[in-house]
Backbone as CSV, one residue per row, in Angstrom:
resi,resn,N_x,N_y,N_z,CA_x,CA_y,CA_z,C_x,C_y,C_z
1,MET,50.708,-8.990,148.544,50.805,-10.382,148.635,50.143,-10.920,149.933
2,LEU,50.163,-10.194,150.982,49.413,-10.570,152.159,47.935,-10.646,151.876
3,ALA,47.420,-9.789,151.097,45.991,-9.800,150.772,45.672,-11.087,149.934
4,ALA,46.542,-11.468,149.041,46.283,-12.696,148.267,46.277,-13.909,149.197
5,VAL,47.165,-14.001,150.126,47.196,-15.171,151.049,46.042,-15.083,151.948
6,HIS,45.661,-13.897,152.407,44.476,-13.773,153.243,43.210,-14.217,152.542
7,ASP,43.069,-13.874,151.250,41.874,-14.193,150.465,41.868,-15.640,150.024
8,LEU,43.043,-16.317,150.014,43.176,-17.664,149.552,43.934,-18.551,150.530
9,PRO,43.297,-18.748,151.706,44.022,-19.522,152.683,44.395,-20.903,152.239
10,HIS,45.558,-21.353,152.561,46.153,-22.654,152.224,46.474,-22.694,150.780
11,ALA,46.715,-21.617,150.088,47.073,-21.596,148.698,48.517,-21.975,148.495
12,ASP,48.823,-22.654,147.346,50.201,-22.889,146.999,50.818,-21.743,146.286
13,THR,52.081,-21.795,146.060,52.765,-20.715,145.415,52.254,-20.315,144.038
14,ASP,51.873,-21.341,143.249,51.421,-20.945,141.864,50.053,-20.223,141.991
15,THR,49.244,-20.644,142.901,47.903,-19.923,143.105,48.144,-18.520,143.553
16,ILE,49.092,-18.271,144.437,49.435,-16.963,144.930,50.006,-16.111,143.754
17,ILE,50.875,-16.710,143.026,51.414,-15.951,141.901,50.314,-15.479,140.936
18,GLU,49.366,-16.361,140.606,48.220,-15.992,139.758,47.455,-14.829,140.349
19,ALA,47.170,-14.919,141.664,46.410,-13.872,142.322,47.099,-12.549,142.251
20,VAL,48.449,-12.549,142.569,49.237,-11.313,142.523,49.303,-10.750,141.129
21,ARG,49.469,-11.577,140.143,49.546,-11.114,138.721,48.157,-10.584,138.314
22,ALA,47.081,-11.079,138.794,45.759,-10.521,138.418,45.576,-9.141,139.002
23,THR,46.270,-8.859,140.073,46.160,-7.480,140.677,47.182,-6.561,140.216
24,PHE,48.424,-7.024,140.069,49.562,-6.095,139.851,50.198,-6.279,138.455
25,GLY,49.776,-7.256,137.695,50.457,-7.533,136.423,51.609,-8.480,136.564
26,GLU,52.548,-8.414,135.665,53.667,-9.347,135.668,54.523,-9.256,136.945
27,VAL,54.814,-10.370,137.516,55.695,-10.472,138.643,56.425,-11.818,138.540
28,SER,57.733,-11.822,138.834,58.513,-13.047,138.677,58.173,-14.073,139.764
29,HIS,58.361,-15.343,139.452,58.229,-16.382,140.416,59.168,-16.127,141.603
30,GLN,60.449,-15.792,141.243,61.421,-15.615,142.313,60.969,-14.457,143.281
31,ALA,60.442,-13.382,142.740,59.963,-12.340,143.658,58.951,-12.783,144.624
32,VAL,57.961,-13.592,144.106,56.922,-14.133,145.008,57.519,-15.093,146.035
33,TYR,58.437,-15.997,145.624,59.088,-16.871,146.531,59.821,-16.068,147.675
34,ASP,60.568,-15.039,147.221,61.290,-14.193,148.142,60.427,-13.532,149.110
35,VAL,59.284,-12.943,148.640,58.350,-12.221,149.543,57.722,-13.190,150.508
36,LEU,57.276,-14.392,150.025,56.683,-15.409,150.863,57.629,-15.809,151.970
37,ARG,58.866,-16.035,151.629,59.896,-16.426,152.606,60.052,-15.319,153.692
38,ALA,60.186,-14.063,153.198,60.395,-13.017,154.106,59.146,-12.794,155.050
39,LEU,57.965,-12.866,154.542,56.739,-12.757,155.308,56.602,-13.910,156.339
40,THR,57.033,-15.036,155.892,56.998,-16.251,156.811,58.003,-16.025,157.953
41,GLU,59.276,-15.604,157.609,60.273,-15.386,158.620,59.914,-14.255,159.539
42,ALA,59.079,-13.318,159.087,58.627,-12.255,159.985,57.387,-12.649,160.735
43,SER,56.909,-13.876,160.620,55.704,-14.433,161.309,54.438,-13.697,160.920
44,LEU,54.424,-13.148,159.693,53.196,-12.587,159.142,52.415,-13.607,158.347
45,LEU,53.057,-14.681,157.906,52.461,-15.814,157.229,52.963,-17.059,157.908
46,ARG,52.159,-18.154,157.683,52.556,-19.459,158.142,52.659,-20.387,156.924
47,ARG,53.748,-21.095,156.829,54.007,-22.094,155.756,53.650,-23.456,156.289
48,ILE,52.800,-24.195,155.616,52.507,-25.597,155.982,52.802,-26.503,154.805
49,GLN,53.081,-27.734,155.025,53.352,-28.635,153.883,52.849,-30.040,154.290
50,PRO,51.567,-30.340,154.048,51.100,-31.686,154.280,51.794,-32.706,153.395
51,ARG,51.938,-33.863,153.945,52.595,-34.966,153.216,52.053,-35.063,151.809
52,GLY,52.918,-35.186,150.821,52.569,-35.346,149.461,52.018,-34.045,148.799
53,SER,52.193,-32.908,149.381,51.634,-31.643,148.859,52.748,-30.608,148.724
54,ASN,52.526,-29.668,147.881,53.413,-28.488,147.808,53.227,-27.633,149.058
55,ALA,54.172,-26.780,149.293,54.036,-25.909,150.439,52.779,-25.010,150.218
56,ARG,52.120,-24.718,151.321,50.944,-23.873,151.341,51.177,-22.671,152.319
57,TYR,50.473,-21.599,152.114,50.610,-20.413,152.946,49.256,-19.992,153.508
58,GLU,49.330,-19.446,154.701,48.092,-18.885,155.285,48.429,-17.673,156.168
59,SER,47.452,-16.833,156.384,47.716,-15.582,157.159,47.295,-15.775,158.622
60,ARG,46.685,-16.939,158.918,46.332,-17.228,160.320,47.617,-17.700,161.051
61,VAL,48.159,-16.839,161.864,49.415,-17.144,162.541,49.251,-16.926,164.029
62,GLY,50.159,-17.556,164.829,50.232,-17.295,166.194,49.265,-18.016,167.128
63,ASP,48.380,-18.841,166.574,47.425,-19.534,167.436,47.673,-21.064,167.523
64,ASN,48.657,-21.563,166.805,49.029,-22.963,166.804,47.848,-23.837,166.507
65,HIS,47.058,-23.472,165.443,45.946,-24.336,165.030,46.460,-25.471,164.149
66,HIS,45.594,-26.405,163.851,45.994,-27.595,163.048,45.209,-27.545,161.725
67,HIS,45.343,-28.608,161.005,44.664,-28.699,159.699,44.109,-30.074,159.385
68,VAL,43.085,-30.111,158.599,42.474,-31.369,158.113,42.654,-31.300,156.566
69,VAL,43.116,-32.443,156.011,43.422,-32.516,154.548,42.502,-33.595,153.956
70,CYS,41.872,-33.290,152.838,41.077,-34.243,152.153,41.933,-35.149,151.316
71,ARG,41.851,-36.423,151.555,42.624,-37.397,150.794,42.186,-37.500,149.332
72,SER,40.997,-37.069,149.007,40.494,-37.163,147.662,40.890,-35.961,146.751
73,CYS,40.604,-34.725,147.253,40.816,-33.573,146.439,41.935,-32.681,146.913
74,GLY,42.466,-32.915,148.166,43.591,-32.141,148.675,43.117,-30.866,149.370
75,ALA,41.862,-30.610,149.496,41.351,-29.382,150.233,41.873,-29.417,151.661
76,ILE,42.139,-28.216,152.125,42.685,-28.098,153.479,41.791,-27.133,154.271
77,ALA,41.478,-27.499,155.499,40.659,-26.609,156.336,41.372,-26.472,157.711
78,ASP,41.158,-25.388,158.399,41.673,-25.139,159.700,40.876,-25.987,160.771
79,VAL,41.653,-26.415,161.782,41.063,-27.133,162.934,41.639,-26.383,164.163
80,ASP,40.790,-25.891,164.993,41.247,-25.264,166.178,42.093,-26.196,166.976
81,ARG,43.060,-25.664,167.693,44.065,-26.497,168.342,43.442,-27.588,169.207
82,ALA,43.965,-28.827,169.026,43.549,-29.964,169.814,44.259,-29.935,171.143
83,VAL,43.608,-30.454,172.151,44.264,-30.573,173.438,45.183,-31.787,173.423
84,ILE,46.465,-31.600,173.698,47.426,-32.688,173.622,47.815,-32.933,175.052
85,ASP,47.710,-34.232,175.471,48.069,-34.614,176.817,49.581,-34.390,177.014
86,VAL,49.909,-34.003,178.176,51.369,-33.751,178.508,52.219,-34.989,178.225
87,PRO,51.848,-36.263,178.497,52.654,-37.369,178.160,53.080,-37.397,176.735
88,ASP,52.277,-36.891,175.751,52.660,-36.888,174.352,53.928,-36.053,174.157
89,LEU,54.175,-35.089,175.033,55.340,-34.217,174.869,56.500,-34.658,175.720
90,ALA,56.317,-35.664,176.545,57.343,-36.130,177.492,58.637,-36.503,176.778
91,ALA,58.540,-37.247,175.670,59.777,-37.654,174.970,60.649,-36.490,174.528
92,ALA,59.981,-35.460,173.953,60.703,-34.221,173.572,61.261,-33.526,174.705
93,ASP,60.567,-33.467,175.816,61.055,-32.817,177.043,62.255,-33.560,177.531
94,ARG,62.255,-34.880,177.579,63.428,-35.625,178.022,64.616,-35.443,177.108
95,ALA,64.397,-35.112,175.883,65.520,-34.888,174.964,66.052,-33.475,175.063
96,GLY,65.428,-32.659,175.930,65.935,-31.324,176.229,65.338,-30.234,175.339
97,TYR,64.276,-30.569,174.556,63.653,-29.574,173.698,62.670,-28.689,174.476
98,GLU,62.666,-27.444,174.107,61.616,-26.528,174.651,60.565,-26.407,173.524
99,ILE,59.402,-27.012,173.813,58.318,-27.025,172.876,57.602,-25.724,172.760
100,ASP,57.453,-25.195,171.524,56.726,-23.927,171.388,55.609,-24.032,170.299
101,GLU,55.527,-25.145,169.625,54.520,-25.360,168.610,54.329,-26.825,168.324
102,ALA,53.152,-27.212,167.985,52.851,-28.615,167.524,52.174,-28.517,166.169
103,GLU,52.542,-29.295,165.211,51.905,-29.310,163.954,51.242,-30.620,163.732
104,VAL,49.923,-30.592,163.601,49.144,-31.794,163.415,48.313,-31.693,162.143
105,PHE,48.314,-32.733,161.399,47.426,-32.877,160.182,46.511,-34.032,160.404
106,TYR,45.234,-33.764,160.242,44.191,-34.793,160.254,43.936,-35.134,158.770
107,TRP,43.635,-36.337,158.470,43.414,-36.808,157.093,42.050,-37.483,157.010
108,GLY,41.365,-37.225,155.939,40.080,-37.847,155.709,39.473,-37.338,154.359
109,ARG,38.154,-37.143,154.286,37.596,-36.608,153.077,36.711,-35.416,153.405
110,CYS,36.778,-34.396,152.518,35.952,-33.225,152.805,34.436,-33.548,152.425
111,PRO,33.549,-32.697,152.930,32.155,-32.947,152.642,31.787,-33.064,151.161
112,ARG,32.474,-32.298,150.324,32.174,-32.349,148.845,32.561,-33.709,148.345
113,CYS,33.727,-34.246,148.702,34.124,-35.562,148.190,33.310,-36.679,148.782
114,VAL,32.874,-36.583,150.066,31.997,-37.589,150.649,30.686,-37.621,149.844
115,THR,30.137,-36.491,149.579,28.858,-36.411,148.794,29.077,-36.984,147.419
116,ALA,30.140,-36.653,146.748,30.384,-37.098,145.409,30.622,-38.652,145.363
117,ALA,31.262,-39.162,146.357,31.493,-40.588,146.491,30.191,-41.303,146.741
118,ALA,29.330,-40.701,147.553,28.022,-41.352,147.833,27.150,-41.356,146.589
119,ALA,27.228,-40.302,145.751,26.488,-40.253,144.563,26.940,-41.292,143.551
120,ARG,28.256,-41.650,143.590,28.766,-42.618,142.702,28.531,-44.014,143.291
121,GLY,28.171,-44.125,144.536,27.998,-45.403,145.201,29.269,-45.953,145.738
122,SER,30.256,-45.096,145.865,31.581,-45.558,146.356,31.763,-45.087,147.820
123,SER,32.226,-45.975,148.653,32.373,-45.638,150.079,33.745,-44.953,150.308
124,ARG,34.703,-45.153,149.423,36.020,-44.597,149.606,36.559,-44.147,148.257
125,ASP,37.147,-42.941,148.249,37.752,-42.426,147.044,38.989,-41.687,147.504
126,THR,40.097,-42.340,147.467,41.374,-41.746,147.813,42.273,-41.662,146.626
127,SER,41.768,-41.390,145.486,42.469,-41.377,144.257,43.629,-40.380,144.241
128,ARG,43.460,-39.220,144.807,44.554,-38.209,144.716,45.682,-38.531,145.676
129,TRP,45.374,-38.909,146.833,46.411,-39.146,147.833,46.652,-40.546,147.956
């Protein structure tokens, strides 16, 4: 299962199930959900869930990177960690939280959707999201 997530970064559960079945044959949905949960709890996978999307999984863990999501097709790409000014974390600090991770999603359109919209003569295509 780790190989499937590694080969298909930001894949949803259904996509991972298809990949695992293509390699190993029949496997239950529940088994895949259980293994994904265990691998996430062991910090071998990271679970992300952009607004309006199913949960996605990736094998890039431990570096606190962020993501950019295409509003048109839903494609997700990694973004190396942005520098966050300390004042942005001041409210959490005053509430007594010890910050160990920040999750940021950038939203826009992927290059493929920008090109497709330009070919249609449309400046904006946010049909999916």
